[in-house]
N, C-alpha and C positions, 0 to 999 in steps of 0.2 A: 569468501562468497557470501554476498548479500543480497543480492538481486535476484528474485526466482519468479518463472513464468507459472500461474497457475489457470487451471480451466475445469469447467465441467459442464456436462449436459445438464437438462432438466431435473434428472434424477440424483445428479452428484451435486446441484445447486447448494442445498443444506449443509453438507460436509464442507463444501469449498468456501461457503462464508465464515464458519465456524475457522477453518483453517487459517484464513486470512488473518482474522483476529489475533490467532495465537502468532503467529509469525511475525506481523505487525509489532506486538508487544515483545519480541526477542529482537527487533530492531533490523528486520528483514525488510528490504524494498519489493513490493509485490507489483508485478505486470499481471494483471487479471484481462483474461482473453474470452472470459463469457463462459457460460450465458448469465444473464442479470435477474432471471426469475425461474418460476418452475413451467412455464409455457413449454411445450414439446419443442425440441431442437435436435438435430442429427448430430452425434458425437463425431463422426468423420471430419466436420467442420469445424467443430472445437478442436480436434487432434491438429487439424492443419494449421490453424491459428497459433496452437499452442509451441509448435516447432519452431516457427521462423525466428523468434527469438534465441532459441537456443543454436539455432545453425547459423544464425547471423554474428553470434558471440555477445549478444547484448545480455543475454543470461546464459549461466553454467548449466543449470538443472530446471526440470519442470514438474510440476504435479499434476496429474490429469486424473479426474474421477467421471465416472458414469455409473449405472446402478449395481454391474457386479464388477466393473475394472476391464472385464474380458474385452468389448467391444474397443473401446477407449485403447487398450494396449495394443491389439491386432492394427488399430489405423495408427498410430504412432510409429508402428516399426516397419510401416511401409515405406517412410523416409530415410533417405540415405544419412548415415551420421547419426540417427536416432537409436539408442538402446532401452527401450522401453519394458519394466517388469511389473505384473502384480504382485504386491507384497501386502499380504494381510498378517503378516507377522513382523516382528522388530528384526529376527535374525535376517530373513530375505533381505529385508530393506539395507541393511550396511553390508552384507556380504555381495548383494548386487552392484552395488558402488566398490567394492573391495576388489573384486575378482574379477568382475565383467564390466565394470567401467557404465554403467546404467547411469543413464542420465535424465530419465523420466520415470518417475514413480508413478504407477496406476494402481488406484483405490478403487473399491467399490462402495458407493453411497449406500447401499442397501445391505451392506455386508459388515463394515465395520464402524464402530460408534466413534464419538468424538475422543473419548479419552484413550482409545487405543491407537486411533490415528495420531494423536498427539505424540504418543511414543514411537511408533513408526516413521513420523516425519522426522523427530528428533535423531533417529537413527542413520536415516538416510542422510541428512543435511550435515551429519558430523563425519559421516564415511568419506575417505578419501581411496582413490584407486591405488593400490599395492605398488603396482607396476614390476613384480617378480617377472622375469624371463618367461614362465610359463603363461602367466597372463596375458603379458605382452603378445606373445606369440598365438595365444588364441583369439585374442582381439585382432590381430593382423589377418587371421585366416576369417573372421568376420567381416572384415573389410573387403576381400578378395570376393566372397558371395555376394556384396554389395556390387562391386564393381561387375561382376558377370552378368546382372541383368540385363 
């Protein structure tokens, strides 16, 4: 996985720019869906733009940042096929992928500093879905919930 989609609202913009620099140095190709400054924007619009390259298969995973991570996570999870999680610690970042096939990492730009964000993102991007029967069964149940809407 070398192509990552990233987006953030105005409160997530500074951390997004930092993360982009880190990921570029590590050889990732970045699809940046905005925002491009600290002028106020609505996080649901950024979330909508961020999920498109994941759902199309252009990118396998995304990173979405708002002030707390909560609003961005709520918005992203409204899209069928998106499994977003707020992770403000390293364990949750890799466990969310390994057990739950999380494909969007949500961060709070006002919660997580650059150093911790780097560690969280490393854990998230290095993790792989385990694929054990119990995790597949749970993922299938989630997909059934999505279909029932």
